[in-house]
Each structure stands twice: as structure tokens, then as C-alpha cells.
C-alpha positions, 0 to 999 in steps of 0.5 A: 500500500502506498499510503496508510495512516502511519505514512500519510503524506509520505511516498517513496521517501518524499514528503508533502506535496512532492509525494502527491506529485509522485503519485500523480505522475505514477498514475499518468504513466500507468494510464499512458500504457493503458491508453496506448494499448486501447488505441492500438488493440481495437484495430488489431482485433478486427484482423484474423490474427488480432488475438495474437497481435494484441497479446504481443502488444500487451507483452511489449507494453509490459516490457516497458514498465521495467525501465520506468521503475514499475516492475510489479503487477505483470499479468504473468505473475498470476501464473506462479501457482499454475503448473501448466503455464509455469512450465514455460517460465524458465524459457521465456520468463514472466513475459512469456506467461503474460503472452500466453494469458493474453493469447487465451484472452484474445481467443476468448474474445474471438469466441464471444465475437463469434469469429470463424474458428480458423481465427482461433488457430493461433492458440493451437501451439499452446497445446505444446505446453503439455510436452514441456517437462514440469520443471525446467530448473538448472541444478545449482551447486549448494553454497555455504550459508551467506550473510543474507541467510544468516540475517534471515535466520536472525530475523526468524528468531526475532519474529519468533521471540516477539510473537510468543511474548505475552500481549499487553492488555488494552483497556476497553 
């Protein structure tokens, strides 16, 4: 959450009017991505290959979020608990998952628009996801505990300590 009662008026290390300006700029940039997509997706969907084209358009626009500093909320992140699409992730990354999800959404759009079935042929290669092994993960050599893992251990012990401590009673 960007703002809450503890940090009201403070965002990304900025205070006062600068924090609100930062939020307004953030909203404008995110809105610009959606405006570009909406402007270009309409004419693309009129074509037989529009489903795959809009998926590629969205994925390309998602790719521009990173250099602008907004690397969260990618569509592909929704696939983290989905075993079948996750098979593609080691090969294409999160953007490949975004493409798959948007291609499926494009196919659903074509079905709702009652397009000819041949316009849905672009979705057929996704059946190859079944052919990929469930986990394409390179085996990594085991390392000795790093400073980070030691800090995590200390943090776990501290959290255990404070969560098992007796709670103060609050007057009612």
C-alpha cells in the first residue's frame, strides 16, 4: 500500500506535496500504457490474427514498465501457482506467461465475437505446453550459508521471540 495512516503524506521517501506529485505522475504513466494499448488493440482485433497481435502488444507494453521503475503487477505473475503455464517460465520468463494469458484472452474474445474458428488457430501451439517437462530448473551447486541467510535466520528468531511474548492488555 502506498499510503496508510502511519505514512500519510509520505511516498517513496518524499514528503508533502512532492509525494502527491509522485503519485500523480505514477498514475499518468500507468494510464499512458493503458491508453496506448486501447488505441492500438481495437484495430488489431478486427484482423484474423488480432488475438495474437494484441497479446504481443500487451507483452511489449509490459516490457516497458521495467525501465520506468514499475516492475510489479505483470499479468504473468498470476501464473506462479499454475503448473501448466509455469512450465514455460524458465524459457521465456514472466513475459512469456503474460503472452500466453493474453493469447487465451484474445481467443476468448474471438469466441464471444463469434469469429470463424480458423481465427482461433493461433492458440493451437499452446497445446505444446503439455510436452514441456514440469520443471525446467538448472541444478545449482549448494553454497555455504551467506550473510543474507544468516540475517534471515536472525530475523526468524526475532519474529519468533516477539510473537510468543505475552500481549499487553488494552483497556476497553
